[in-house]
TISESE-116447 format. One record per atom (N, C-alpha, C, CB): residue in three letters; x negated, y negated, z. Coordinates in steps of 0.02 Angstrom, whole numbers. Atoms other than C-alpha are relative to their C-alpha. Glycine has a CB too. Layout:
REC   res     east    north       up
REC   ALA        X        Y        Z
...
//
This chain:
REC   res     east    north       up
REC   UNK       13       12       56
REC   UNK     1063     -425      416
REC   UNK      -67       -9       -9
REC   UNK       33      -44      -21
REC   UNK       53       21        3
REC   UNK      891     -461      412
REC   UNK      -19       99        9
REC   UNK      -22      -72       58
REC   UNK       -2      -79      -40
REC   UNK      885     -273      534
REC   UNK      -20       46      -75
REC   UNK      102       27       44
REC   UNK      -35      -48       55
REC   UNK      980     -172      388
REC   UNK      -59      -17      -71
REC   UNK      100      -30      -18
REC   UNK       26       12       35
REC   UNK      880     -250      251
REC   UNK      -84       22        4
REC   UNK       22      -54       -3
REC   UNK       74      -37      -30
REC   UNK      708     -207      328
REC   UNK      -13       83       -1
REC   UNK       -4      -17       84
REC   UNK       -9      -88       13
REC   UNK      762      -23      353
REC   UNK        6       38      -46
REC   UNK       43       26       19
REC   UNK      -11      -13       56
REC   UNK      815        9      201
REC   UNK      -74      -24      -57
REC   UNK       70      -36      -10
REC   UNK       33        9       53
REC   UNK      661      -74      115
REC   UNK      -80       71       47
REC   UNK      -15     -110      -19
REC   UNK       54      -73      -12
REC   UNK      543       53      242
REC   UNK       -7       68        1
REC   UNK      -19        6       43
REC   UNK        9      -84       14
REC   UNK      626      209      198
REC   UNK       16       -1      -81
REC   UNK       66       60       52
REC   UNK       13       -6      111
REC   UNK      623      165       -4
REC   UNK      -64       13        3
REC   UNK        9      -86      -66
REC   UNK       66        2       -1
REC   UNK      439      159       31
REC   UNK      -34       76       19
REC   UNK      -19      -56       49
REC   UNK       11      -79      -11
REC   UNK      427      325      134
REC   UNK       10       61      -18
REC   UNK       13       13       32
REC   UNK       -8      -42       43
REC   UNK      537      409       16
REC   UNK      -71       19      -48
REC   UNK       57      -26      -34
REC   UNK       65       -9       49
REC   UNK      357      367      -95
REC   UNK      -31       38       11
REC   UNK      -42      -42       -8
REC   UNK       36      -64      -33
REC   UNK      260      470       34
REC   UNK      -29      -33       50
REC   UNK      -55       45      -45
REC   UNK       17       66      -32
REC   UNK      215      305      116
REC   UNK      -16       52       85
REC   UNK       85      -76       -4
REC   UNK        7       14      -84
REC   UNK      144      345      326
REC   UNK       14      -72       24
REC   UNK      -77       16       27
REC   UNK      -14       60      -33
REC   UNK      220      204      416
REC   UNK      -43        3       49
REC   UNK       67      -12       22
REC   UNK       42      -10      -31
REC   UNK       97      147      511
REC   UNK       31      -67       59
REC   UNK      -72        1      -42
REC   UNK      -33       73      -18
REC   UNK      167       27      658
REC   UNK      -57      -25       67
REC   UNK      101        8       31
REC   UNK       35       15      -74
REC   UNK       40       15      800
REC   UNK      -87      -18      -35
REC   UNK        6       90       69
REC   UNK       78       -9        6
REC   UNK     -158      -14      791
REC   UNK      -22       55       14
REC   UNK      -38      -39       36
REC   UNK       35      -56       -3
REC   UNK     -200      143      838
REC   UNK       36       30      -36
REC   UNK      -14       29       58
REC   UNK       15      -46       43
REC   UNK     -125      231      716
REC   UNK      -35      -18      -91
REC   UNK       68       34        2
REC   UNK       34       36       32
REC   UNK     -199      106      586
REC   UNK      -61       33        8
REC   UNK        4      -65       17
REC   UNK       86       -8      -33
REC   UNK     -363      163      684
REC   UNK       -2       66      -17
REC   UNK      -22      -14       93
REC   UNK        4      -77      -23
REC   UNK     -305      355      679
REC   UNK        5       32      -88
REC   UNK       82       29       66
REC   UNK      -38       -2      109
REC   UNK     -255      344      475
REC   UNK      -73      -16      -46
REC   UNK       83     -102      -34
REC   UNK       43       10       60
REC   UNK     -404      260      397
REC   UNK      -66       47       52
REC   UNK      -15     -103      -32
REC   UNK       61      -26      -31
REC   UNK     -547      361      535
REC   UNK        4       56      -71
REC   UNK        5       33       97
REC   UNK        2      -62       41
REC   UNK     -480      511      422
REC   UNK      -42      -12      -76
REC   UNK       82       23      -12
REC   UNK       23      -11       72
REC   UNK     -597      560      261
REC   UNK       61      -22      -55
REC   UNK      -21       84      -10
REC   UNK       -8        5       71
REC   UNK     -568      517       86
REC   UNK       14      -43      -21
REC   UNK       32       29      -25
REC   UNK      -10       52       28
REC   UNK     -478      389       15
REC   UNK      113      -33      -13
REC   UNK      -53       23      -74
REC   UNK      -60       10      -63
REC   UNK     -322      282       70
REC   UNK       47      -27      -45
REC   UNK      -16      -57       74
REC   UNK      -53       56       -1
REC   UNK     -196      166      -16
REC   UNK       39      -15       47
REC   UNK       40        6      -39
REC   UNK      -22       26      -62
REC   UNK     -146       49       98
REC   UNK       63      -55      -40
REC   UNK      -74      -43       53
REC   UNK      -36       43       28
REC   UNK       16      -48       63
REC   UNK       32      -49       55
REC   UNK       47       34      -40
REC   UNK      -44       61      -68
REC   UNK       50     -214      160
REC   UNK       74      -20       -2
REC   UNK      -34      -83       -2
REC   UNK      -81       19       36
REC   UNK      254     -213      124
REC   UNK       10      -82       37
REC   UNK       83       72       33
REC   UNK      -45       82      -31
REC   UNK      356     -376      167
REC   UNK       31       -5      -41
REC   UNK      -32      -77       13
REC   UNK      -80        7        8
REC   UNK      525     -441      150
REC   UNK      -16      -49      -83
REC   UNK       52      -56       88
REC   UNK        8       49       47
REC   UNK      443     -572       -3
REC   UNK       53       34      -58
REC   UNK      -84      -12      -23
REC   UNK      -52      -12       65
REC   UNK      582     -559     -137
REC   UNK      -24       22      -52
REC   UNK       33      -55      -25
REC   UNK       29        9       55
REC   UNK      501     -580     -295
REC   UNK      -87       40       -8
REC   UNK        4      -79       -5
REC   UNK       66      -37       18
REC   UNK      331     -516     -260
REC   UNK       23       74       25
REC   UNK      -75      -34       43
REC   UNK      -27      -68      -36
REC   UNK      399     -352     -151
REC   UNK       52       57      -55
REC   UNK       56      -32       74
REC   UNK      -35      -40       24
REC   UNK      521     -327     -271
REC   UNK      -35       25      -88
REC   UNK       74      -37        7
REC   UNK       34      -17       57
REC   UNK      377     -292     -403
REC   UNK      -44       74        6
REC   UNK      -46      -62      -13
REC   UNK       40       -2       12
REC   UNK      256     -214     -320
REC   UNK       23       81       53
REC   UNK      -47      -64        2
REC   UNK      -31      -45      -24
REC   UNK      365      -77     -221
REC   UNK       32       43      -77
REC   UNK       54      -34       56
REC   UNK      -11      -63       73
REC   UNK      433        9     -398
REC   UNK      -80       -6      -11
REC   UNK       63      -31      -93
REC   UNK       96      -10       24
REC   UNK      243      -23     -449
REC   UNK      -33       41       31
REC   UNK      -53      -61       12
REC   UNK        7      -73      -37
REC   UNK      203      110     -320
REC   UNK       30       63      -19
REC   UNK       23       -4       63
REC   UNK      -12      -70       32
REC   UNK      315      223     -376
REC   UNK       -9       22      -62
REC   UNK       54       15        5
REC   UNK       30      -24       53
REC   UNK      284      215     -535
REC   UNK      -65       10      -24
REC   UNK       20      -23      -32
REC   UNK       57        4      -22
REC   UNK      109      218     -507
REC   UNK      -43       91       17
REC   UNK       15      -52       66
REC   UNK      -12      -56      -22
REC   UNK      140      381     -396
REC   UNK       31       48      -58
REC   UNK       39      -11       57
REC   UNK      -40      -58       63
REC   UNK      252      472     -524
REC   UNK      -53       13      -40
REC   UNK       69      -33      -56
REC   UNK       46       -6       67
REC   UNK      121      447     -660
REC   UNK      -74        4        2
REC   UNK       11      -59      -43
REC   UNK       69      -12        7
REC   UNK      -42      451     -609
REC   UNK        2       77       -2
REC   UNK      -46      -33       59
REC   UNK       21      -85        2
REC   UNK     -147      624     -655
REC   UNK      -33       22       78
REC   UNK      -72       17      -71
REC   UNK       51       -7      -74
REC   UNK     -235      595     -478
REC   UNK       31      -62       42
REC   UNK     -103      -15      -15
REC   UNK      -64       47      -39
REC   UNK     -172      518     -321
REC   UNK      -53       -3       46
REC   UNK       88       33       28
REC   UNK       66       11      -68
REC   UNK     -262      451     -172
REC   UNK       16       24       52
REC   UNK      -20      -72       26
REC   UNK       -5      -66      -72
REC   UNK     -304      578        0
REC   UNK       62      -24       19
REC   UNK      -66       -2       79
REC   UNK      -70        6      -64
REC   UNK     -160      479      105
REC   UNK       15      -59      -58
REC   UNK      -17      -31      114
REC   UNK      -45       45       32
REC   UNK      -38      346       52
REC   UNK       25      -41       83
REC   UNK       71       50      -56
REC   UNK      -19       -5     -117
REC   UNK      -10      242      251
REC   UNK       31      -89      -43
REC   UNK     -126       -2      112
REC   UNK      -32       84       14
REC   UNK       84       53      229
REC   UNK        6      -19       67
REC   UNK       83      -11      -42
REC   UNK      -29       80      -53
REC   UNK      134      -91      360
REC   UNK       45      -22      -11
REC   UNK      -32      -67        3
REC   UNK      -51       32      -10
REC   UNK      262     -196      381
REC   UNK      -32      -66       20
REC   UNK       47       34       47
REC   UNK      -22       47      -28
REC   UNK      233     -382      386
REC   UNK       48      -53       19
REC   UNK      -21       -9       -7
REC   UNK      -35       68      -47
REC   UNK      296     -498      488
REC   UNK       47       43       20
REC   UNK       34      -80      -39
REC   UNK      -23      -32      -63
REC   UNK      383     -352      584
REC   UNK      -36       41       18
REC   UNK       57       28        1
REC   UNK       31      -34      -34
REC   UNK      256     -240      629
REC   UNK      -77      -27       -7
REC   UNK       16       66      -16
REC   UNK       83       60       -8
REC   UNK      104     -393      666
REC   UNK      -29       20       18
REC   UNK      -17      -59       34
REC   UNK       60      -27      -32
REC   UNK      -15     -297      776
REC   UNK      -10       51      -53
REC   UNK        7       29       78
REC   UNK       26      -49       52
REC   UNK      -20     -151      660
REC   UNK      -24      -17      -72
REC   UNK       51       46      -10
REC   UNK       27       36       40
REC   UNK      -34     -290      499
REC   UNK      -74      -11       14
REC   UNK       35      -55       -4
REC   UNK       82       41      -34
REC   UNK     -173     -362      605
REC   UNK      -70       37      -11
REC   UNK        1       -4       95
REC   UNK       64      -47       28
REC   UNK     -277     -208      616
REC   UNK       -3       -4      -66
REC   UNK        3       76       16
REC   UNK        1      -11       92
REC   UNK     -235     -161      442
REC   UNK      -81      -61      -20
REC   UNK      111      -49      -52
REC   UNK       35       34       55
REC   UNK     -324     -320      393
REC   UNK      -64       -1       16
REC   UNK       23      -66      -16
REC   UNK       62       -6      -59
REC   UNK     -484     -314      520
REC   UNK      -53       58      -70
REC   UNK       39       60      109
REC   UNK       22      -54       27
REC   UNK     -524     -148      395
REC   UNK       -2      -18      -77
REC   UNK       43       59       20
REC   UNK       -8       12       65
REC   UNK     -484     -269      213
REC   UNK      -62      -92        1
REC   UNK      107       -3      -20
REC   UNK       65       37      -15
REC   UNK     -678     -358      257
REC   UNK       10      -63      -67
REC   UNK      -82       63       -7
REC   UNK       33       37       41
REC   UNK     -694     -510      175
REC   UNK       77      -46      -72
REC   UNK      -68       68      -35
REC   UNK      -38      -13       59
REC   UNK     -529     -514       91
REC   UNK       53      -43       53
REC   UNK       14       91      -36
REC   UNK      -59       20      -13
REC   UNK     -372     -640      129
REC   UNK       41       28       12
REC   UNK       19      -26      -29
REC   UNK      -77      -47       -2
REC   UNK     -213     -603      214
REC   UNK       30        0      -94
REC   UNK       78      -59       68
REC   UNK      -35       16       54
REC   UNK      -93     -571       86
REC   UNK       46       77       -1
REC   UNK      -52      -23      -70
REC   UNK      -57      -63      -30
REC   UNK       89     -478       81
REC   UNK       46      -35      -76
REC   UNK       52      -13      116
REC   UNK       39      -72        6
REC   UNK      133     -363      -15
REC   UNK      -70      -22      -45
REC   UNK       56       68      -48
REC   UNK       84       17       13
REC   UNK      -38     -330      -46
REC   UNK      -12      101      -38
REC   UNK      -63      -30      115
REC   UNK       48      -92       13
REC   UNK     -128     -149     -105
REC   UNK      -56        2       29
REC   UNK      -28       28      -82
REC   UNK       72      -21        0
REC   UNK     -280      -77      -34
REC   UNK      -33       44      -23
REC   UNK      -17        8       41
REC   UNK       -4      -73       -1
REC   UNK     -356       51      -91
REC   UNK      -90        9       54
REC   UNK        6       40     -104
REC   UNK       44       15      -62
REC   UNK     -496       94       48
REC   UNK      -41       81      -10
REC   UNK       55      -17       90
REC   UNK       25      -66        7
REC   UNK     -629      265       52
REC   UNK      -62       16       61
REC   UNK      -28        5      -81
REC   UNK       28      -22      -79
REC   UNK     -666      332      211
REC   UNK       -8      -62       45
REC   UNK      -80       40       -3
REC   UNK      -19       56      -37
REC   UNK     -594      178      301
REC   UNK      -42      -71      -28
REC   UNK      -15       18       79
REC   UNK       24       71       45
REC   UNK     -695       55      176
REC   UNK       19      -21      -32
REC   UNK      -40      -10      -31
REC   UNK        3       17       48
REC   UNK     -636      -69       73
REC   UNK      -46        0      -71
REC   UNK        9      -35       20
REC   UNK       23       21       54
REC   UNK     -651      -24     -119
REC   UNK       39      -58      -36
REC   UNK       -6       55      -37
REC   UNK      -25       58       42
REC   UNK     -517     -146     -212
REC   UNK       58      -35       31
REC   UNK       19       24      -70
REC   UNK      -69       36      -36
REC   UNK     -377     -254     -174
REC   UNK       26      -57      -33
REC   UNK      -13      -28       73
REC   UNK      -42       15       31
REC   UNK     -235     -310     -261
REC   UNK       63      -76       49
REC   UNK       26       80      -17
REC   UNK      -51       49      -67
REC   UNK     -141     -483     -158
REC   UNK       54      -22      -75
REC   UNK      -60     -103       61
REC   UNK      -82       23       26
REC   UNK       22     -563     -183
REC   UNK       -5      -45      -53
REC   UNK       49      -40       59
REC   UNK       -1       46       62
REC   UNK      -32     -693     -314
REC   UNK      -11       30      -59
REC   UNK      -47      -50        2
REC   UNK        5      -39       75
REC   UNK      -78     -553     -440
REC   UNK       47       62       -7
REC   UNK      -80       30      -13
REC   UNK      -55      -16       -5
REC   UNK       59     -467     -402
REC   UNK       56      -29      -31
REC   UNK        6        1       48
REC   UNK      -67       37       15
REC   UNK      198     -577     -433
REC   UNK       -4      -46      -85
REC   UNK       13      -63       75
REC   UNK      -17       11       51
REC   UNK      126     -618     -590
REC   UNK      -39       61      -67
REC   UNK      -14      -75       -1
REC   UNK      -10      -58       75
REC   UNK      135     -460     -686
REC   UNK       79        9        7
REC   UNK      -51       97        6
REC   UNK      -80      -50        5
REC   UNK      290     -326     -700
REC   UNK      -27       23       50
REC   UNK       29       60      -68
REC   UNK        7      -70      -22
REC   UNK      287     -161     -621
REC   UNK      -22       23       -2
REC   UNK       16       32       -3
REC   UNK       29      -74       50
REC   UNK      232      -72     -747
REC   UNK      -84      -26      -13
REC   UNK       53       10     -102
REC   UNK       72       32        7
REC   UNK       71     -191     -750
REC   UNK      -13        3       60
REC   UNK      -11      -73      -29
REC   UNK       42      -30      -78
REC   UNK       39     -156     -565
REC   UNK      -29       59       -8
REC   UNK       48       15       68
REC   UNK       39      -89      -22
REC   UNK       56       31     -563
REC   UNK      -15       -8      -36
REC   UNK       22       76       12
REC   UNK       66      -37       35
REC   UNK      -72       29     -725
REC   UNK      -51      -32       46
REC   UNK      -18      -17      -92
REC   UNK       71       20      -45
REC   UNK     -205      -69     -619
REC   UNK        7       83       78
REC   UNK       18     -125       50
REC   UNK       14      -49      -54
REC   UNK     -151       64     -470
REC   UNK        0       66      -36
REC   UNK       54       -2       59
REC   UNK       31      -54       48
REC   UNK     -188      197     -599
REC   UNK      -74       14      -15
REC   UNK       25      -12      -60
REC   UNK       42       26       -4
REC   UNK     -332      134     -644
REC   UNK      -51       -6       50
REC   UNK       18      -34      -12
REC   UNK       30       -5      -73
REC   UNK     -372      135     -470
REC   UNK      -21       68        1
REC   UNK       52      -17       63
REC   UNK      -14      -40      -38
REC   UNK     -322      288     -441
REC   UNK      -62       86      -45
REC   UNK      101       -3        3
REC   UNK       60      -49       14
REC   UNK     -429      390     -588
REC   UNK      -71      -18       16
REC   UNK       -3       16      -70
REC   UNK       95       22       18
REC   UNK     -609      269     -574
REC   UNK        2       65      109
REC   UNK      -40     -166        3
REC   UNK       52       -5      -64
REC   UNK     -612      336     -352
REC   UNK       67       36       18
REC   UNK      -41      -77       52
REC   UNK      -32      -64      -42
REC   UNK     -479      492     -320
REC   UNK      -15       29      -56
REC   UNK       82        7       31
REC   UNK       -7      -83       44
REC   UNK     -474      675     -356
REC   UNK       44       59       27
REC   UNK      -76       39       -3
REC   UNK      -72      -50      -51
REC   UNK     -328      735     -261
REC   UNK       91        7     -105
REC   UNK       57     -118      133
REC   UNK      -63       -6       28
REC   UNK     -203      798     -403
REC   UNK       72       -4       -5
REC   UNK       -2       27       -6
REC   UNK      -82        1      -11
REC   UNK      -24      760     -451
REC   UNK       41       80        0
REC   UNK       34      -49      -70
REC   UNK      -14      -49      -11
REC   UNK       82      879     -389
REC   UNK       64       -2      -50
REC   UNK        1       12       71
REC   UNK      -65        7       24
REC   UNK      222      919     -492
REC   UNK       49       37       33
REC   UNK        2       15      -63
//
């Protein structure tokens, strides 16, 4: 049952355009690319995950600009990839689900689980859109 749920959640995030990273090498390669990267640490967590995934969809579909790259790891499933991504999130405690915006592999801003679960999906999407406006330059495709 959990495997089916995990695969449904993975598909939901891939449909949004996130590249799924399952190994430390994939994380390193993705974060070595120049530009901005929105990293989504996905999770089975019911309430927070149920806010974070719709928030990502809302933000990505409605922002005039977006990050150069979208990547995701699945906490609790792809443990080594998640651990490697967290090495890039210098000074930040582990948190899932969470969002981090990086520029050339360096952390710019992060939104932790406790900040996600206190908000609605639209409020989290607004935070993401504000990040995109402040740090990103890739125009939204129609």
